[in-house]
C-alpha positions in Angstrom: 91.5 21.4 70.3 94.8 22.5 71.8 95.3 25.0 68.8 91.8 26.4 69.3 92.5 26.9 73.0 95.8 28.6 72.3 94.1 31.0 69.9 91.4 31.7 72.5 94.0 32.4 75.1 95.9 34.7 72.7 92.7 36.6 72.0 92.0 37.0 75.7 95.5 38.3 76.3 95.3 40.8 73.4 91.8 42.0 74.6 93.3 42.5 78.1 96.3 44.5 76.8 93.9 46.8 74.7 91.6 47.2 77.8 94.6 48.1 80.0 95.8 50.6 77.4 92.3 52.2 77.2 92.2 52.3 81.1 95.6 54.0 81.2 94.8 56.6 78.6 94.2 59.9 80.4 93.6 63.6 79.8 97.3 64.3 79.2 97.3 61.7 76.4 94.0 63.3 75.0 95.4 66.8 75.1 98.6 65.7 73.2 96.5 63.7 70.7 94.2 66.6 70.1 97.2 69.1 69.9 95.0 71.5 71.9 94.4 72.3 75.5 91.2 74.1 76.7 91.9 76.4 79.6 89.1 78.2 81.4 89.9 81.9 82.1 87.6 84.7 83.4 88.4 87.7 81.1 86.6 90.1 83.4 89.2 90.0 86.2 91.9 92.5 85.3 94.9 92.2 85.5 94.5 88.4 85.7 92.2 88.2 82.6 90.9 90.9 80.4 90.8 92.1 76.8 93.1 94.8 75.2 92.1 97.6 72.9 91.8 95.2 70.0 89.6 92.8 72.1 92.3 90.3 72.3 92.7 88.3 75.6 95.5 89.3 77.9 96.4 89.4 81.5 98.7 87.5 83.8 96.5 84.3 83.8 96.2 84.5 80.0 99.9 84.7 79.5 100.5 81.9 82.0 98.1 79.7 80.1 99.8 80.7 76.7 103.2 79.8 78.2 101.9 76.5 79.5 100.4 75.5 76.1 103.5 76.5 74.3 105.7 74.4 76.6 103.4 71.5 76.2 103.6 71.8 72.4 99.9 72.3 71.9 97.4 75.0 70.8 95.7 77.0 73.5 91.9 77.4 73.4 90.6 79.9 76.0 87.3 78.9 77.4 85.7 82.1 78.8 84.2 81.6 82.2 83.0 83.6 85.3 84.0 83.1 88.9 81.0 80.9 89.6 81.6 78.7 86.6 85.3 77.9 86.9 84.9 74.6 88.8 81.7 73.4 87.0 83.4 74.0 83.6 86.2 71.7 84.9 83.9 69.1 86.3 81.7 68.8 83.2 84.6 68.6 80.8 84.1 72.0 79.2 87.7 72.8 80.1 90.9 70.7 80.7 92.4 73.2 83.2 91.4 76.3 85.0 93.9 79.2 85.3 91.7 82.0 86.6 92.8 83.6 89.9 91.6 80.3 91.4 92.6 80.3 95.1 93.4 76.9 96.8 90.9 76.2 99.6 90.0 73.1 101.5 86.4 73.2 100.2 87.5 73.3 96.6 90.1 70.6 97.2 87.2 68.2 97.9 85.9 68.5 94.4 88.9 69.3 92.2 92.7 68.9 92.3 95.2 71.8 92.3 98.7 72.2 91.1 101.4 73.6 93.4 100.9 77.3 93.8 102.0 79.6 91.0 101.1 82.9 92.6 99.4 84.4 95.7 96.2 86.4 96.0 94.5 88.3 98.8 90.8 88.7 99.7 90.2 92.2 100.9 87.5 94.6 101.9 87.7 98.0 100.3 85.7 101.2 100.5 85.9 105.1 100.1 88.8 106.7 102.1 86.2 108.6 104.1 84.6 105.4 105.5 86.2 103.9 108.6 86.4 100.1 108.3 88.9 98.2 110.4 87.2 94.8 110.6 84.0 92.8 110.0 82.2 94.4 112.9 82.4 97.8 111.2 80.3 96.4 108.3 77.2 95.9 110.4 74.2 97.6 108.6 76.3 98.4 105.5 75.8 97.2 101.9 78.8 95.4 100.5 79.3 94.0 97.0 81.0 90.8 96.1 81.1 88.4 93.1 78.8 85.4 93.5 80.4 82.0 94.2 83.9 83.3 94.8 86.2 82.9 97.9 85.5 86.6 98.5 81.8 85.9 98.7 82.3 83.0 101.2 84.6 85.0 103.5 82.4 88.1 103.5 79.3 86.0 104.2 80.9 84.1 107.0 82.6 87.3 108.5 80.3 90.2 108.0 77.1 88.7 109.6 75.5 92.1 110.0 76.2 93.4 106.5 73.8 93.3 103.5 75.7 91.3 100.8 75.0 92.5 97.2 76.1 89.7 94.9 77.0 90.2 91.2 77.4 87.4 88.7 80.9 88.5 87.5 83.8 90.8 88.4 83.2 93.2 85.5 79.7 94.0 86.8 81.1 94.4 90.4 83.7 96.9 89.1 81.0 98.9 87.3 78.7 98.9 90.4 81.4 100.2 92.8 82.9 102.6 90.2 79.4 104.1 89.6 78.6 104.4 93.3 75.8 101.8 93.2 77.6 100.1 96.1 80.4 101.8 98.1 82.1 98.8 99.8 83.4 95.6 98.2 84.8 92.3 99.2 87.1 91.3 96.4 90.8 91.3 95.4 93.4 94.0 95.3 93.6 93.7 91.5 89.9 94.6 91.2 90.3 97.5 93.5 93.0 98.8 91.3 90.7 98.5 88.3 88.0 100.4 90.1 90.5 103.2 91.1 91.7 103.4 87.5 88.1 103.7 86.1 86.7 106.0 88.8 89.6 107.8 90.7 87.0 110.2 92.2 85.5 107.4 94.3 88.8 107.2 96.2 88.4 103.5 96.9 91.1 101.9 99.1 91.9 98.5 100.8 90.5 98.6 104.3 91.6 95.3 105.7 92.7 91.8 104.4 90.2 89.0 105.0 92.6 86.2 104.0 95.6 85.4 101.8 95.5 82.4 99.5 97.9 80.6 97.1 96.7 80.5 93.5 96.7 77.1 91.9 95.9 75.6 88.5 92.6 73.6 88.8 92.4 70.1 87.4 89.7 67.4 87.5 90.1 64.7 90.1 92.2 61.7 89.1 94.3 63.2 86.4 97.6 62.3 88.2 99.9 62.5 85.1 98.6 65.8 84.0 99.0 67.1 87.6 102.6 65.9 87.8 103.4 67.6 84.4 101.8 70.9 85.5 103.6 70.8 88.8 107.0 70.2 87.1 106.2 72.9 84.7 105.4 75.4 87.5 108.5 74.6 89.4 110.7 74.9 86.3 109.2 78.3 85.3 109.4 79.5 88.8 113.1 78.6 88.9 113.8 80.3 85.5 111.9 83.4 86.4 109.3 83.3 83.6 106.3 83.2 85.9 107.6 86.0 88.0 108.2 88.1 84.8 104.6 87.6 83.8 103.5 88.7 87.3 105.7 91.8 87.3 104.4 92.8 83.8 100.8 92.9 84.9 100.9 93.4 88.7 104.0 95.6 89.1 
């Protein structure tokens, strides 16, 4: 009887240890075990994410993701996304991280976690040089393009009450629309304005005013504390050694 009780207790202890081990297993362990990390990146947002002449992914966020995967010692799998799908892809497990010009905002912090900032981004309103725009009031009655579900969309909707907001599903379509003259004014980022100017210099598009400046962070699912600590330490180390700054200079000047 005593022996049977001892065996039973031992089995319970072993089961508890196994259960605790399973509970403590997290995404960082899963990524290392799989030897692969899936990072969501929008490849339609030059120079953050884009494809080169050979259709290979490139851009500052792509190279940041490659550096992170290399330092973690795993393979990088780029999960192509759009601005509107960045957070859903993270929440539904389609991606382990998001590195895709994702600005840190209080609304987003309610549903996902962020790393410490690795760069900065501005939300701006731009238009032809001949159009006078100094603030939101000047947009009354005008058509303005933005990308659906982005911070630019939110700021434009809140600030330009009298404007007609024309929403596009991705940044590549927005660039085409403004470059072709379908819409003259856009609420977007300086990087996309540069892309518009490069593709259609005759439009003479320029930044009119800054809606807001944001830090960029790496997005993570809620509750992944170990992965978040690793990413934060990685950002701080690569900020100190200059590698993140070198990537930024290469693509943003």
